[in-house]
C-alpha positions in Angstrom: 101.6 90.6 108.1 100.6 94.2 107.7 98.1 94.4 110.5 95.3 94.6 107.9 93.0 91.6 107.6 94.1 89.0 105.0 91.4 86.7 103.8 92.2 83.6 101.7 89.8 82.4 99.1 89.6 79.1 97.4 87.6 79.2 94.2 85.8 75.9 94.0 85.5 74.2 90.6 86.8 76.6 87.8 83.8 75.5 85.7 81.4 76.8 88.3 80.4 80.2 89.7 83.2 80.4 92.3 85.7 82.5 90.4 83.0 85.0 89.3 81.4 85.2 92.7 84.9 85.7 94.2 85.7 88.6 91.8 82.4 90.3 92.4 82.6 90.0 96.1 86.1 91.5 96.2 85.0 94.3 94.0 82.1 95.0 96.3 84.6 95.1 99.3 87.4 97.0 97.5 87.3 100.0 99.9 87.1 97.8 103.1 90.9 97.7 103.8 91.0 93.9 103.5 93.7 92.2 101.6 92.7 89.0 99.6 94.8 86.0 98.7 93.3 83.8 95.9 94.4 80.2 95.9 94.8 79.9 92.1 97.1 81.2 89.5 96.5 84.6 87.9 96.4 82.9 84.5 93.5 80.6 85.6 91.6 83.6 87.0 92.1 85.5 83.8 91.2 82.6 81.6 88.0 81.8 83.5 87.1 85.5 83.5 87.3 85.9 79.8 84.0 84.1 79.3 82.1 87.2 80.5 84.6 89.9 81.3 84.0 90.0 85.1 87.7 89.5 85.9 89.1 92.6 84.1 88.6 95.1 86.9 89.9 92.8 89.6 93.0 91.9 87.6 93.7 95.7 87.1 93.4 96.1 90.9 95.9 93.2 91.4 98.3 94.8 88.9 98.1 98.2 90.6 98.9 96.7 94.0 96.2 98.8 95.7 97.2 100.1 99.1 95.7 102.4 101.7 92.0 101.8 102.2 91.7 99.8 99.0 91.9 96.0 98.8 95.2 94.4 97.8 94.9 91.2 95.8 97.5 88.4 95.6 97.4 85.2 93.6 99.0 82.4 95.5 99.7 80.6 92.2 98.8 77.1 93.5 97.3 74.7 92.9 97.7 74.6 89.1 94.7 73.6 86.9 95.1 71.7 83.7 91.5 71.9 82.6 89.2 71.7 80.9 86.9 74.2 82.6 83.6 74.2 80.7 81.2 76.5 82.5 78.4 74.6 84.1 80.0 71.2 83.7 81.9 69.8 86.7 84.9 67.6 85.8 87.3 65.4 87.8 90.2 67.9 87.2 87.9 70.7 88.4 87.1 68.8 91.6 90.8 68.0 92.1 91.6 71.7 91.8 88.8 72.7 94.2 90.1 70.3 96.8 93.7 71.4 96.3 92.8 75.1 96.5 90.9 74.5 99.8 93.9 72.5 101.1 96.4 75.3 100.2 94.1 77.9 101.9 93.8 75.7 105.0 97.6 75.4 105.2 98.0 79.2 104.9 95.5 79.7 107.6 97.3 77.2 109.9 100.6 79.2 109.5 98.9 82.5 110.1 99.6 83.8 106.5 95.9 84.5 106.1 
């Protein structure tokens, strides 16, 4: 660990508001010196963000590897999500993903990674 706070975030159901709320929250805290770990793949985050464009700036931040006082963003890559993620329509795969994402975040917290 770098000594900076590392916060892990599970996103909830990909068809819900969790991914968008996560992106907007990180962007609001971008100068806080907090590093964020998102428990999903970058692909899932980009795919869900395409529906309204809210993910573009956050993905650019992740690509730049912001350092210093800016937030650093990492995608844990797991769990995978096989869809579909229709906005506003919960699905069994979305529920499985949300549960798996929370479990991976809890494991990382128990090991001190976040």
